[in-house]
gemmi code that builds the backbone of each chain (N, CA, C; Angstrom):
import gemmi

chains = {
    "A": [
        ("MET", (7.007, -20.424, -26.805), (6.382, -19.361, -26.085), (5.341, -18.686, -26.835)),
        ("THR", (4.105, -18.647, -26.243), (2.956, -18.006, -26.941), (3.130, -16.490, -26.987)),
        ("ALA", (2.359, -15.794, -27.811), (2.327, -14.427, -27.906), (2.019, -13.852, -26.604)),
        ("GLN", (1.169, -14.421, -25.900), (0.604, -14.014, -24.625), (1.747, -14.021, -23.699)),
        ("HIS", (2.581, -14.961, -23.507), (3.605, -14.945, -22.575), (4.862, -14.266, -23.123)),
        ("ALA", (4.966, -13.892, -24.439), (6.212, -13.174, -24.885), (6.077, -11.737, -24.387)),
        ("VAL", (4.840, -11.213, -24.103), (4.760, -9.972, -23.617), (5.104, -9.752, -22.100)),
        ("ARG", (6.000, -8.936, -21.907), (6.553, -8.600, -20.457), (6.009, -7.277, -20.152)),
        ("PRO", (5.077, -7.120, -19.343), (4.557, -5.735, -19.054), (5.677, -4.937, -18.419)),
        ("ILE", (5.986, -3.764, -18.839), (6.966, -2.965, -18.323), (6.314, -1.664, -17.772)),
        ("HIS", (6.915, -1.097, -16.793), (6.335, 0.021, -16.131), (6.658, 1.318, -16.848)),
        ("ARG", (5.731, 2.295, -16.516), (5.952, 3.587, -17.007), (7.080, 4.181, -16.125)),
        ("PRO", (7.816, 5.211, -16.657), (8.901, 5.684, -15.825), (8.379, 6.269, -14.474)),
        ("GLN", (7.231, 6.887, -14.472), (6.761, 7.512, -13.230), (6.323, 6.393, -12.249)),
        ("ASP", (5.958, 5.236, -12.639), (5.650, 4.197, -11.707), (6.876, 3.748, -11.004)),
        ("LEU", (7.998, 3.571, -11.808), (9.315, 3.061, -11.118), (9.830, 4.198, -10.305)),
        ("ARG", (9.636, 5.393, -10.692), (10.162, 6.602, -10.003), (9.407, 6.537, -8.568)),
        ("SER", (8.110, 6.367, -8.573), (7.435, 6.278, -7.248), (7.858, 5.129, -6.443)),
        ("LEU", (8.209, 4.079, -7.011), (8.735, 2.932, -6.281), (10.179, 3.183, -5.693)),
        ("ARG", (10.883, 3.841, -6.533), (12.239, 4.255, -6.014), (12.094, 5.199, -4.926)),
        ("LEU", (11.168, 6.219, -4.967), (10.986, 7.181, -3.987), (10.611, 6.546, -2.738)),
        ("ALA", (9.633, 5.596, -2.824), (9.120, 5.000, -1.569), (10.215, 4.135, -0.869)),
        ("SER", (11.058, 3.518, -1.719), (12.144, 2.673, -1.273), (13.138, 3.581, -0.530)),
        ("TRP", (13.523, 4.664, -1.122), (14.362, 5.626, -0.429), (13.842, 6.175, 0.755)),
        ("PHE", (12.517, 6.531, 0.767), (11.961, 7.176, 1.980), (11.870, 6.185, 3.108)),
        ("GLU", (11.503, 4.936, 2.843), (11.388, 3.922, 3.874), (12.814, 3.556, 4.341)),
        ("GLY", (13.744, 3.390, 3.486), (15.073, 2.944, 3.930), (15.754, 4.043, 4.737)),
        ("THR", (15.565, 5.342, 4.389), (16.216, 6.516, 5.079), (15.552, 6.701, 6.463)),
        ("THR", (14.329, 6.591, 6.566), (13.640, 6.741, 7.911), (13.878, 5.514, 8.770)),
        ("LEU", (14.134, 4.343, 8.150), (14.634, 3.230, 9.039), (15.981, 3.411, 9.617)),
        ("ILE", (16.897, 3.926, 8.850), (18.293, 4.174, 9.241), (18.219, 5.226, 10.293)),
        ("VAL", (17.555, 6.406, 10.129), (17.560, 7.420, 11.018), (16.833, 6.949, 12.349)),
        ("LEU", (15.846, 6.118, 12.302), (15.140, 5.534, 13.526), (16.081, 4.706, 14.280)),
        ("LEU", (16.760, 3.717, 13.646), (17.544, 2.861, 14.241), (18.878, 3.402, 14.800)),
        ("PHE", (19.528, 4.184, 13.921), (20.906, 4.641, 14.313), (21.024, 6.088, 14.924)),
        ("VAL", (19.907, 6.822, 14.940), (19.875, 8.169, 15.471), (18.877, 8.305, 16.559)),
        ("ALA", (17.493, 8.012, 16.192), (16.493, 8.224, 17.234), (16.537, 7.286, 18.432)),
        ("VAL", (16.674, 6.006, 18.013), (16.820, 5.082, 19.207), (17.976, 5.266, 20.123)),
        ("PRO", (19.156, 5.480, 19.583), (20.269, 5.810, 20.588), (20.100, 7.027, 21.318)),
        ("LEU", (19.343, 8.037, 20.712), (19.076, 9.241, 21.394), (18.178, 9.046, 22.597)),
        ("LYS", (17.219, 8.139, 22.342), (16.186, 7.783, 23.357), (16.962, 7.069, 24.493)),
        ("HIS", (17.602, 6.069, 24.169), (18.079, 5.107, 25.277), (19.517, 5.674, 25.814)),
        ("LEU", (20.335, 6.312, 25.070), (21.574, 6.635, 25.525), (21.578, 8.118, 25.934)),
        ("GLY", (20.826, 8.865, 25.131), (20.818, 10.332, 25.376), (19.701, 10.881, 26.173)),
        ("GLY", (18.825, 9.919, 26.615), (17.684, 10.291, 27.374), (16.648, 11.256, 26.798)),
        ("TRP", (16.512, 11.053, 25.374), (15.705, 12.029, 24.693), (14.657, 11.212, 23.944)),
        ("PRO", (13.497, 10.920, 24.496), (12.653, 10.016, 23.889), (11.802, 10.683, 22.736)),
        ("LEU", (11.957, 12.003, 22.792), (11.221, 12.847, 21.773), (11.650, 12.347, 20.354)),
        ("ALA", (12.812, 11.986, 20.160), (13.380, 11.516, 18.921), (12.692, 10.454, 18.249)),
        ("THR", (12.282, 9.396, 19.110), (11.573, 8.250, 18.487), (10.111, 8.549, 18.337)),
        ("SER", (9.609, 9.534, 19.214), (8.372, 9.908, 19.062), (8.073, 10.644, 17.719)),
        ("ILE", (9.101, 11.327, 17.244), (8.986, 12.042, 15.905), (9.246, 11.084, 14.856)),
        ("VAL", (10.414, 10.520, 14.856), (10.904, 9.669, 13.652), (10.044, 8.362, 13.544)),
        ("GLY", (9.672, 7.849, 14.629), (8.891, 6.569, 14.643), (7.604, 6.751, 13.706)),
        ("PRO", (6.732, 7.654, 13.958), (5.541, 7.765, 13.123), (5.888, 8.074, 11.610)),
        ("VAL", (6.863, 8.897, 11.461), (7.285, 9.200, 10.104), (7.658, 7.863, 9.339)),
        ("HIS", (8.507, 7.005, 10.082), (8.839, 5.779, 9.488), (7.630, 4.865, 9.333)),
        ("GLY", (6.774, 4.918, 10.189), (5.543, 4.120, 10.052), (4.787, 4.450, 8.808)),
        ("PHE", (4.657, 5.737, 8.559), (4.006, 6.160, 7.351), (4.763, 5.759, 6.028)),
        ("ALA", (6.105, 5.885, 6.154), (6.944, 5.551, 4.991), (6.794, 4.047, 4.763)),
        ("PHE", (6.728, 3.265, 5.862), (6.596, 1.768, 5.701), (5.285, 1.421, 4.828)),
        ("LEU", (4.190, 2.048, 5.361), (3.004, 1.744, 4.739), (2.951, 2.163, 3.294)),
        ("PHE", (3.554, 3.297, 3.040), (3.578, 3.807, 1.625), (4.439, 2.795, 0.821)),
        ("TYR", (5.501, 2.267, 1.342), (6.377, 1.427, 0.653), (5.664, 0.108, 0.413)),
        ("VAL", (4.984, -0.477, 1.295), (4.313, -1.719, 1.181), (3.192, -1.629, 0.098)),
        ("TRP", (2.510, -0.488, 0.127), (1.462, -0.227, -0.916), (2.091, -0.032, -2.343)),
        ("THR", (3.217, 0.648, -2.380), (3.842, 0.968, -3.638), (4.378, -0.432, -4.211)),
        ("VAL", (5.059, -1.269, -3.436), (5.481, -2.532, -3.898), (4.453, -3.448, -4.392)),
        ("THR", (3.308, -3.598, -3.583), (2.329, -4.479, -4.042), (1.637, -3.987, -5.378)),
        ("ARG", (1.510, -2.666, -5.534), (1.042, -2.217, -6.747), (1.898, -2.548, -7.866)),
        ("ALA", (3.167, -2.266, -7.709), (4.154, -2.641, -8.819), (4.216, -4.036, -9.089)),
        ("VAL", (4.223, -4.941, -8.072), (4.219, -6.275, -8.322), (3.004, -6.794, -9.003)),
        ("SER", (1.771, -6.231, -8.636), (0.610, -6.613, -9.204), (0.462, -6.167, -10.630)),
        ("GLU", (1.177, -5.126, -11.004), (1.028, -4.530, -12.321), (1.974, -5.209, -13.310)),
        ("GLY", (3.234, -5.462, -12.887), (4.174, -5.869, -13.745), (4.686, -7.295, -13.488)),
        ("GLU", (5.704, -7.726, -14.297), (6.275, -9.014, -14.119), (7.543, -8.945, -13.304)),
        ("TRP", (7.458, -9.609, -12.068), (8.582, -9.537, -11.192), (8.953, -11.107, -10.894)),
        ("SER", (10.247, -11.424, -10.756), (10.540, -12.707, -10.388), (10.333, -12.831, -8.951)),
        ("ARG", (10.280, -14.061, -8.368), (10.030, -14.312, -7.015), (11.327, -13.670, -6.247)),
        ("ARG", (12.401, -13.778, -6.741), (13.654, -13.268, -6.127), (13.462, -11.769, -5.910)),
        ("GLU", (13.079, -11.080, -6.953), (12.889, -9.612, -6.995), (11.879, -9.318, -5.997)),
        ("ILE", (10.705, -9.958, -5.955), (9.638, -9.657, -4.988), (10.121, -9.854, -3.526)),
        ("ALA", (10.884, -10.939, -3.323), (11.445, -11.279, -1.959), (12.274, -10.109, -1.599)),
        ("ARG", (13.189, -9.645, -2.476), (14.113, -8.568, -2.198), (13.392, -7.354, -1.875)),
        ("LEU", (12.362, -6.964, -2.615), (11.684, -5.804, -2.338), (11.022, -5.767, -0.983)),
        ("PHE", (10.408, -6.851, -0.502), (9.764, -6.942, 0.748), (10.818, -6.969, 1.867)),
        ("LEU", (11.883, -7.775, 1.669), (12.846, -7.910, 2.780), (13.557, -6.517, 3.042)),
        ("ALA", (13.712, -5.723, 1.948), (14.419, -4.486, 2.135), (13.780, -3.617, 3.161)),
        ("ALA", (12.420, -3.763, 3.266), (11.820, -2.872, 4.330), (12.137, -3.155, 5.712)),
        ("PHE", (12.780, -4.339, 5.946), (13.026, -4.696, 7.308), (14.461, -4.673, 7.668)),
        ("LEU", (15.325, -4.456, 6.651), (16.779, -4.527, 6.802), (17.348, -3.164, 6.665)),
        ("PRO", (18.221, -2.776, 7.612), (18.852, -1.438, 7.483), (19.694, -1.451, 6.261)),
        ("PHE", (19.627, -0.465, 5.351), (20.262, -0.307, 4.033), (19.793, -1.232, 3.020)),
        ("GLY", (18.693, -2.037, 3.350), (18.103, -2.848, 2.437), (17.580, -2.129, 1.177)),
        ("ALA", (16.940, -0.940, 1.377), (16.365, -0.199, 0.304), (17.434, 0.213, -0.688)),
        ("PHE", (18.604, 0.501, -0.099), (19.718, 1.077, -0.999), (20.415, -0.121, -1.811)),
        ("ALA", (20.243, -1.330, -1.177), (20.848, -2.452, -1.921), (19.933, -2.835, -3.165)),
        ("ASN", (18.729, -2.301, -3.116), (17.861, -2.534, -4.305), (17.844, -1.415, -5.261)),
        ("ARG", (18.706, -0.540, -5.069), (18.710, 0.567, -6.044), (19.020, 0.329, -7.418)),
        ("ARG", (20.099, -0.560, -7.536), (20.470, -0.994, -8.928), (19.373, -1.711, -9.650)),
        ("MET", (18.798, -2.524, -8.899), (17.706, -3.458, -9.454), (16.627, -2.579, -9.978)),
        ("LEU", (16.210, -1.624, -9.217), (15.049, -0.713, -9.576), (15.595, 0.242, -10.784)),
        ("ARG", (16.775, 0.684, -10.776), (17.379, 1.591, -11.724), (17.354, 0.941, -13.044)),
        ("ASP", (17.670, -0.385, -13.069), (18.021, -1.154, -14.408), (16.701, -1.721, -14.843)),
        ("ARG", (15.524, -1.607, -14.228), (14.354, -2.168, -14.585), (13.869, -1.470, -15.883)),
        ("PRO", (13.410, -2.375, -16.992), (13.025, -1.707, -18.173), (11.757, -0.887, -17.953)),
        ("VAL", (11.710, 0.201, -18.693), (10.490, 1.064, -18.626), (9.956, 1.162, -19.974)),
        ("ASN", (8.553, 1.491, -19.956), (7.795, 1.729, -21.182), (8.212, 3.080, -21.748)),
        ("ALA", (8.668, 3.101, -22.952), (9.255, 4.402, -23.569), (8.044, 5.340, -23.975)),
        ("VAL", (6.737, 4.701, -23.976), (5.722, 5.532, -24.402), (5.157, 6.500, -23.315)),
    ],
    "B": [
        ("MET", (-3.704, 19.969, 16.456), (-5.108, 19.860, 15.967), (-5.908, 19.094, 16.967)),
        ("ASP", (-7.071, 19.486, 17.181), (-7.975, 18.737, 18.152), (-8.032, 17.200, 17.889)),
        ("TYR", (-7.930, 16.484, 18.955), (-7.971, 14.977, 18.903), (-9.210, 14.506, 18.085)),
        ("LEU", (-10.343, 15.102, 18.514), (-11.635, 14.576, 17.903), (-11.659, 15.051, 16.419)),
        ("LEU", (-11.138, 16.157, 16.159), (-11.138, 16.482, 14.715), (-10.267, 15.644, 13.872)),
        ("LEU", (-9.148, 15.156, 14.521), (-8.258, 14.236, 13.766), (-8.975, 12.931, 13.565)),
        ("LYS", (-9.736, 12.507, 14.652), (-10.325, 11.272, 14.524), (-11.544, 11.332, 13.473)),
        ("ALA", (-12.170, 12.475, 13.340), (-13.255, 12.672, 12.371), (-12.589, 12.544, 10.940)),
        ("LEU", (-11.446, 13.232, 10.824), (-10.723, 13.131, 9.558), (-10.344, 11.746, 9.174)),
        ("HIS", (-9.790, 11.007, 10.255), (-9.264, 9.621, 9.966), (-10.588, 8.693, 9.469)),
        ("ILE", (-11.658, 8.877, 10.194), (-12.735, 7.966, 9.880), (-13.381, 8.324, 8.489)),
        ("THR", (-13.390, 9.716, 8.219), (-13.922, 10.064, 6.852), (-12.986, 9.574, 5.809)),
        ("ALA", (-11.697, 9.757, 5.957), (-10.755, 9.291, 4.996), (-10.778, 7.748, 4.803)),
        ("ALA", (-10.866, 7.170, 5.865), (-10.946, 5.652, 5.873), (-12.167, 5.140, 5.157)),
        ("THR", (-13.285, 5.836, 5.304), (-14.638, 5.479, 4.683), (-14.474, 5.648, 3.149)),
        ("VAL", (-13.797, 6.805, 2.763), (-13.668, 6.973, 1.248), (-12.698, 5.960, 0.748)),
        ("TRP", (-11.644, 5.651, 1.426), (-10.741, 4.682, 0.972), (-11.473, 3.250, 0.834)),
        ("ILE", (-12.141, 2.872, 1.839), (-12.794, 1.521, 1.715), (-13.789, 1.629, 0.593)),
        ("GLY", (-14.568, 2.634, 0.465), (-15.579, 2.788, -0.588), (-14.954, 2.568, -1.971)),
        ("GLY", (-13.748, 3.267, -2.076), (-12.994, 3.071, -3.407), (-12.553, 1.623, -3.650)),
        ("MET", (-12.153, 0.921, -2.469), (-11.765, -0.465, -2.733), (-12.977, -1.385, -3.085)),
        ("VAL", (-14.069, -1.123, -2.524), (-15.221, -1.863, -2.996), (-15.565, -1.608, -4.332)),
        ("LEU", (-15.391, -0.392, -4.758), (-15.651, 0.018, -6.248), (-14.640, -0.721, -7.028)),
        ("SER", (-13.442, -0.646, -6.754), (-12.361, -1.405, -7.550), (-12.535, -2.841, -7.563)),
        ("GLY", (-13.004, -3.423, -6.367), (-13.193, -4.798, -6.229), (-14.374, -5.291, -7.265)),
        ("LEU", (-15.500, -4.444, -7.326), (-16.545, -4.721, -8.214), (-16.117, -4.785, -9.734)),
        ("VAL", (-15.272, -3.767, -10.052), (-14.817, -3.696, -11.401), (-13.914, -4.868, -11.706)),
        ("LEU", (-13.108, -5.232, -10.778), (-12.057, -6.308, -11.121), (-12.867, -7.673, -11.012)),
        ("SER", (-13.930, -7.824, -10.422), (-14.717, -9.004, -10.298), (-15.138, -9.452, -11.713)),
        ("PHE", (-15.284, -8.467, -12.662), (-15.772, -8.748, -13.929), (-14.744, -9.568, -14.712)),
        ("ALA", (-13.470, -9.385, -14.205), (-12.258, -10.064, -14.929), (-12.362, -11.593, -14.570)),
        ("PHE", (-13.093, -11.937, -13.600), (-13.194, -13.334, -13.124), (-14.464, -13.959, -13.713)),
        ("SER", (-15.213, -13.229, -14.448), (-16.511, -13.800, -14.946), (-16.228, -14.897, -15.808)),
        ("PRO", (-16.922, -16.099, -15.727), (-16.545, -17.229, -16.772), (-16.898, -16.930, -18.100)),
        ("THR", (-17.724, -15.944, -18.231), (-18.374, -15.701, -19.570), (-17.718, -14.472, -20.327)),
        ("SER", (-16.877, -13.821, -19.463), (-16.292, -12.607, -20.155), (-14.794, -12.489, -19.923)),
        ("GLY", (-14.334, -12.010, -18.738), (-12.954, -11.845, -18.547), (-12.539, -10.420, -18.743)),
        ("SER", (-11.280, -10.058, -18.439), (-10.890, -8.704, -18.539), (-11.029, -8.009, -19.778)),
        ("ASP", (-10.980, -8.723, -20.932), (-11.148, -8.163, -22.188), (-12.507, -7.527, -22.430)),
        ("HIS", (-13.511, -7.943, -21.516), (-14.883, -7.438, -21.751), (-15.278, -6.387, -20.774)),
        ("ILE", (-14.233, -5.969, -19.975), (-14.572, -4.813, -19.062), (-14.634, -3.622, -19.902)),
        ("ALA", (-15.621, -2.759, -19.905), (-15.736, -1.588, -20.732), (-14.609, -0.660, -20.511)),
        ("PRO", (-13.897, -0.313, -21.526), (-12.713, 0.588, -21.376), (-13.076, 1.800, -20.639)),
        ("ARG", (-14.212, 2.364, -20.859), (-14.612, 3.629, -20.219), (-14.615, 3.393, -18.641)),
        ("LEU", (-15.276, 2.203, -18.387), (-15.517, 1.831, -16.908), (-14.139, 1.666, -16.299)),
        ("LEU", (-13.258, 0.991, -16.952), (-11.880, 0.657, -16.458), (-11.087, 2.013, -16.293)),
        ("ALA", (-11.254, 2.930, -17.275), (-10.584, 4.100, -17.060), (-11.081, 4.979, -16.015)),
        ("ALA", (-12.379, 5.008, -15.791), (-12.995, 5.720, -14.769), (-12.592, 5.190, -13.406)),
        ("ALA", (-12.585, 3.844, -13.301), (-12.317, 3.236, -11.984), (-10.811, 3.535, -11.742)),
        ("GLY", (-9.948, 3.463, -12.681), (-8.505, 3.778, -12.460), (-8.264, 5.164, -12.097)),
        ("ARG", (-9.031, 6.131, -12.663), (-8.974, 7.552, -12.414), (-9.372, 7.837, -10.850)),
        ("TRP", (-10.588, 7.182, -10.548), (-10.992, 7.296, -9.248), (-10.146, 6.845, -8.171)),
        ("ASP", (-9.477, 5.715, -8.472), (-8.620, 5.146, -7.592), (-7.389, 5.983, -7.327)),
        ("ARG", (-6.867, 6.558, -8.444), (-5.696, 7.397, -8.435), (-5.922, 8.732, -7.808)),
        ("LEU", (-7.121, 9.388, -8.027), (-7.379, 10.666, -7.592), (-8.168, 10.796, -6.149)),
        ("VAL", (-8.845, 9.813, -5.850), (-9.688, 9.753, -4.653), (-9.195, 8.699, -3.634)),
        ("THR", (-9.341, 7.386, -4.140), (-9.038, 6.306, -3.104), (-7.660, 6.363, -2.555)),
        ("SER", (-6.695, 6.487, -3.400), (-5.266, 6.478, -2.862), (-4.958, 7.717, -2.009)),
        ("PRO", (-5.349, 8.975, -2.355), (-5.085, 10.024, -1.358), (-5.846, 9.826, -0.113)),
        ("ALA", (-7.062, 9.302, -0.209), (-7.764, 9.093, 1.058), (-7.184, 8.058, 1.930)),
        ("MET", (-6.674, 7.083, 1.330), (-5.784, 6.102, 2.068), (-4.620, 6.730, 2.855)),
        ("GLY", (-3.844, 7.586, 2.044), (-2.797, 8.276, 2.707), (-3.129, 9.165, 3.837)),
        ("LEU", (-4.306, 9.762, 3.665), (-4.804, 10.669, 4.727), (-5.273, 9.894, 5.888)),
        ("ALA", (-5.884, 8.774, 5.687), (-6.327, 7.851, 6.802), (-5.025, 7.381, 7.533)),
        ("TRP", (-3.911, 6.967, 6.885), (-2.783, 6.622, 7.526), (-2.148, 7.738, 8.435)),
        ("ALA", (-2.111, 8.906, 7.740), (-1.541, 10.011, 8.406), (-2.319, 10.446, 9.721)),
        ("ALA", (-3.616, 10.548, 9.529), (-4.515, 10.913, 10.647), (-4.514, 9.823, 11.699)),
        ("GLY", (-4.396, 8.537, 11.336), (-4.414, 7.469, 12.310), (-3.023, 7.398, 13.084)),
        ("ILE", (-1.974, 7.647, 12.399), (-0.652, 7.672, 13.117), (-0.685, 8.937, 13.947)),
        ("GLY", (-1.222, 9.999, 13.542), (-1.213, 11.267, 14.350), (-1.942, 10.963, 15.697)),
        ("MET", (-3.060, 10.309, 15.501), (-3.932, 9.917, 16.765), (-3.236, 9.128, 17.702)),
        ("ALA", (-2.468, 7.979, 17.124), (-1.824, 6.991, 17.896), (-0.691, 7.745, 18.736)),
        ("VAL", (0.024, 8.707, 18.143), (1.126, 9.398, 18.720), (0.495, 10.288, 19.836)),
        ("TRP", (-0.575, 11.013, 19.421), (-1.229, 12.070, 20.426), (-1.663, 11.314, 21.674)),
        ("TYR", (-2.308, 10.128, 21.456), (-3.036, 9.479, 22.683), (-2.145, 8.507, 23.239)),
        ("GLY", (-0.958, 8.303, 22.610), (-0.041, 7.119, 23.115), (-0.538, 5.782, 22.933)),
        ("TRP", (-1.318, 5.637, 21.819), (-1.929, 4.187, 21.647), (-0.957, 3.165, 21.124)),
        ("PHE", (0.241, 3.526, 20.819), (1.230, 2.552, 20.173), (1.569, 1.559, 21.200)),
        ("SER", (1.338, 1.689, 22.499), (1.689, 0.641, 23.468), (0.564, -0.299, 23.664)),
        ("SER", (-0.570, -0.061, 22.933), (-1.809, -0.901, 23.167), (-1.803, -2.061, 22.143)),
        ("PRO", (-2.056, -3.270, 22.722), (-1.989, -4.452, 21.797), (-3.128, -4.455, 20.774)),
        ("TRP", (-4.341, -3.899, 21.094), (-5.369, -3.795, 20.128), (-4.956, -3.011, 18.916)),
        ("LEU", (-4.108, -1.982, 19.159), (-3.742, -1.174, 17.977), (-2.722, -1.978, 17.066)),
        ("MET", (-1.928, -2.777, 17.718), (-0.909, -3.571, 17.001), (-1.703, -4.549, 16.022)),
        ("VAL", (-2.746, -5.216, 16.558), (-3.548, -6.027, 15.707), (-4.247, -5.190, 14.529)),
        ("LYS", (-4.766, -4.039, 14.922), (-5.312, -3.157, 13.926), (-4.378, -2.835, 12.728)),
        ("LEU", (-3.160, -2.465, 13.271), (-2.091, -2.143, 12.333), (-1.838, -3.223, 11.403)),
        ("ALA", (-1.779, -4.425, 11.886), (-1.499, -5.592, 10.993), (-2.617, -5.626, 9.898)),
        ("ILE", (-3.825, -5.382, 10.287), (-5.035, -5.485, 9.405), (-4.828, -4.326, 8.434)),
        ("VAL", (-4.378, -3.100, 8.771), (-4.367, -2.096, 8.005), (-3.204, -2.270, 7.005)),
        ("ILE", (-2.074, -2.890, 7.326), (-0.954, -3.206, 6.355), (-1.577, -4.140, 5.298)),
        ("ALA", (-2.244, -5.195, 5.718), (-2.798, -6.103, 4.744), (-3.813, -5.426, 3.855)),
        ("LEU", (-4.655, -4.627, 4.377), (-5.681, -3.826, 3.580), (-4.934, -2.919, 2.643)),
        ("SER", (-3.854, -2.301, 2.998), (-3.089, -1.347, 2.161), (-2.456, -2.154, 1.053)),
        ("ALA", (-1.930, -3.389, 1.398), (-1.433, -4.208, 0.351), (-2.418, -4.685, -0.667)),
        ("LEU", (-3.734, -5.052, -0.124), (-4.673, -5.473, -1.067), (-4.984, -4.278, -1.926)),
        ("HIS", (-5.145, -3.151, -1.526), (-5.383, -2.026, -2.318), (-4.287, -1.705, -3.333)),
        ("GLY", (-3.045, -2.003, -3.006), (-2.016, -1.846, -3.988), (-2.151, -2.892, -5.054)),
        ("MET", (-2.560, -4.174, -4.656), (-2.826, -5.181, -5.696), (-3.870, -4.652, -6.640)),
        ("GLN", (-5.022, -4.170, -6.111), (-6.172, -3.600, -6.890), (-5.603, -2.602, -7.989)),
        ("ALA", (-4.925, -1.618, -7.392), (-4.371, -0.570, -8.263), (-3.409, -1.122, -9.310)),
        ("GLY", (-2.656, -1.975, -8.997), (-1.703, -2.537, -10.096), (-2.596, -3.430, -11.115)),
        ("ALA", (-3.546, -4.144, -10.582), (-4.316, -4.877, -11.470), (-5.125, -4.055, -12.409)),
        ("LEU", (-5.662, -3.025, -11.924), (-6.465, -2.137, -12.841), (-5.550, -1.600, -13.902)),
        ("ARG", (-4.300, -1.234, -13.650), (-3.374, -0.680, -14.580), (-2.974, -1.922, -15.616)),
        ("ARG", (-2.807, -3.029, -15.001), (-2.414, -4.137, -15.733), (-3.400, -4.407, -16.871)),
        ("ILE", (-4.659, -4.431, -16.460), (-5.864, -4.707, -17.412), (-5.937, -3.604, -18.450)),
        ("LYS", (-5.739, -2.361, -17.927), (-5.874, -1.272, -18.931), (-4.795, -1.233, -19.970)),
        ("SER", (-3.589, -1.848, -19.543), (-2.488, -1.912, -20.501), (-2.606, -3.097, -21.477)),
        ("GLY", (-3.681, -3.764, -21.311), (-3.979, -4.856, -22.192), (-3.310, -6.102, -22.037)),
        ("VAL", (-2.705, -6.426, -21.009), (-2.020, -7.658, -20.558), (-2.945, -8.663, -20.163)),
        ("ASN", (-3.067, -9.762, -20.839), (-4.102, -10.823, -20.657), (-3.426, -11.963, -19.883)),
        ("ARG", (-3.190, -11.719, -18.600), (-2.671, -12.818, -17.722), (-3.641, -12.964, -16.622)),
        ("PRO", (-3.781, -14.121, -15.979), (-4.680, -14.266, -14.876), (-4.272, -13.404, -13.786)),
        ("LEU", (-5.331, -12.838, -13.118), (-5.176, -12.070, -11.933), (-5.157, -12.983, -10.738)),
        ("PRO", (-4.437, -12.596, -9.670), (-4.541, -13.288, -8.382), (-5.946, -13.465, -7.954)),
        ("ALA", (-6.279, -14.677, -7.588), (-7.683, -15.078, -7.165), (-8.208, -14.207, -6.052)),
        ("VAL", (-7.343, -13.648, -5.152), (-7.811, -12.886, -4.061), (-8.491, -11.591, -4.566)),
        ("LEU", (-8.232, -11.187, -5.808), (-8.757, -9.882, -6.262), (-10.344, -10.126, -6.650)),
        ("ALA", (-10.658, -11.329, -6.869), (-12.059, -11.615, -7.072), (-13.032, -11.336, -5.997)),
        ("VAL", (-12.480, -11.401, -4.736), (-13.201, -11.131, -3.539), (-12.621, -9.895, -2.753)),
        ("SER", (-11.940, -9.093, -3.400), (-11.257, -8.000, -2.688), (-12.258, -7.011, -2.084)),
        ("GLY", (-13.350, -6.878, -2.768), (-14.403, -5.879, -2.111), (-14.910, -6.410, -0.852)),
        ("PRO", (-15.492, -7.669, -0.858), (-15.977, -8.219, 0.441), (-14.807, -8.331, 1.533)),
        ("LEU", (-13.611, -8.676, 1.065), (-12.491, -8.663, 1.963), (-12.187, -7.337, 2.637)),
        ("ALA", (-12.247, -6.220, 1.866), (-12.165, -4.940, 2.455), (-13.163, -4.714, 3.616)),
        ("ILE", (-14.433, -5.090, 3.179), (-15.567, -4.780, 4.165), (-15.317, -5.606, 5.452)),
        ("GLY", (-14.921, -6.870, 5.271), (-14.609, -7.726, 6.334), (-13.510, -7.189, 7.247)),
        ("ALA", (-12.423, -6.678, 6.669), (-11.258, -6.092, 7.370), (-11.814, -4.924, 8.190)),
        ("VAL", (-12.647, -4.025, 7.515), (-13.138, -2.801, 8.191), (-14.047, -3.248, 9.413)),
        ("LEU", (-14.816, -4.231, 9.262), (-15.584, -4.728, 10.399), (-14.582, -5.106, 11.584)),
        ("LEU", (-13.532, -5.804, 11.221), (-12.653, -6.111, 12.441), (-11.916, -4.906, 13.051)),
        ("ILE", (-11.583, -3.964, 12.122), (-10.955, -2.761, 12.521), (-11.955, -1.909, 13.423)),
        ("VAL", (-13.163, -1.798, 13.053), (-14.109, -1.025, 13.921), (-14.366, -1.750, 15.292)),
        ("ILE", (-14.487, -3.051, 15.218), (-14.606, -3.769, 16.400), (-13.364, -3.594, 17.368)),
        ("LEU", (-12.167, -3.651, 16.824), (-11.114, -3.508, 17.661), (-11.044, -2.001, 18.209)),
        ("ALA", (-11.220, -0.992, 17.319), (-11.192, 0.357, 17.799), (-12.192, 0.782, 18.816)),
        ("ILE", (-13.440, 0.142, 18.795), (-14.413, 0.628, 19.669), (-14.315, -0.107, 20.974)),
        ("THR", (-14.194, -1.577, 20.890), (-14.145, -2.267, 22.003), (-12.851, -2.378, 22.626)),
        ("LYS", (-11.692, -2.334, 21.894), (-10.399, -2.404, 22.442), (-10.225, -3.523, 23.386)),
        ("PRO", (-10.439, -4.779, 22.916), (-10.471, -5.916, 23.714), (-9.062, -6.386, 24.241)),
        ("LEU", (-8.093, -5.871, 23.746), (-6.751, -6.295, 24.155), (-5.891, -5.076, 24.796)),
    ],
}
model = gemmi.Model(1)
for chain_id, residues in chains.items():
    chain = gemmi.Chain(chain_id)
    for i, (resn, *xyz) in enumerate(residues, 1):
        res = gemmi.Residue()
        res.name, res.seqid = resn, gemmi.SeqId(i, " ")
        for name, pos in zip(("N", "CA", "C"), xyz):
            atom = gemmi.Atom()
            atom.name, atom.element = name, gemmi.Element(name[0])
            atom.pos, atom.b_iso = gemmi.Position(*pos), 0.0
            res.add_atom(atom)
        chain.add_residue(res)
    model.add_chain(chain)
structure = gemmi.Structure()
structure.add_model(model)
structure.setup_entities()
C-alpha cells in the first residue's frame, strides 16, 4: 500500500454533524409525511397536512442529497455505505438505520 | 409574500448559485490539467473558492430551493409534469454542487486522489442544466 493510499481522509466533526442533521431532518419529515400527513389527507379529509409537510420534506430531501454528495465527494466511503446513505432517503426509518454508521465514523481530531 | 417577489428572489438566488458553481468548476478544472494537477492550485485561490462556496453559493442554493418550493406550493405547480422534470434537473444540479463542495475540501486537505471526471466539466454542465431549466420554466412544454 502506497503512502498515498494509506491516507484515509476523515471528516471534521462539524461535517459529520451536518450529515447526521440532514439525515435526521429528512428521515423525520418522511415519516411525518407518510404516517401523519397522508392519512390525514386521505382518511381525515384534511389536505392541508400534505400541503404543509410535503414542501418541508422536499426541502429536507434536497438538503440531504446535497449533504450526502458533499460528504461522499470529500471522504472515503465504501460503495455499501454510499448505497445505504442514498437508499435511506427513500425508505421510512432508513435515516435512523444509518445512525450508528454515521456516529461511528472516524473524525479528524484537529 | 407576493408571488412575483418570491419569483424574483428565486431567480436571483439561482443566479448566484449557478455563478458560484461556474466559479468552483473553473477552480476544479485546474486539478485536471495534464501539466499541473490539484497540487498546483494556488492555496489562496483554493481557500477563497471554498470560502465563497460556503458563504455565498451554498446559502444561495438553499434560498433558491426554499423560494422555488414556496412558489410551487403557492401556484399549485406540483401537479405539472414540466415541474417534475425541472425538479429532477435541480436534484442532479444540487448533487453536482455537493460534489464540487466536497472536492474543494478534499483538495484543500491535501488528499491527492483522482477526482471524478464529471468535475472537470461541472461548470459547463451547470450552465447546460440552467438552460434546460429556463426553457422548461418559460415554455412549460409538458
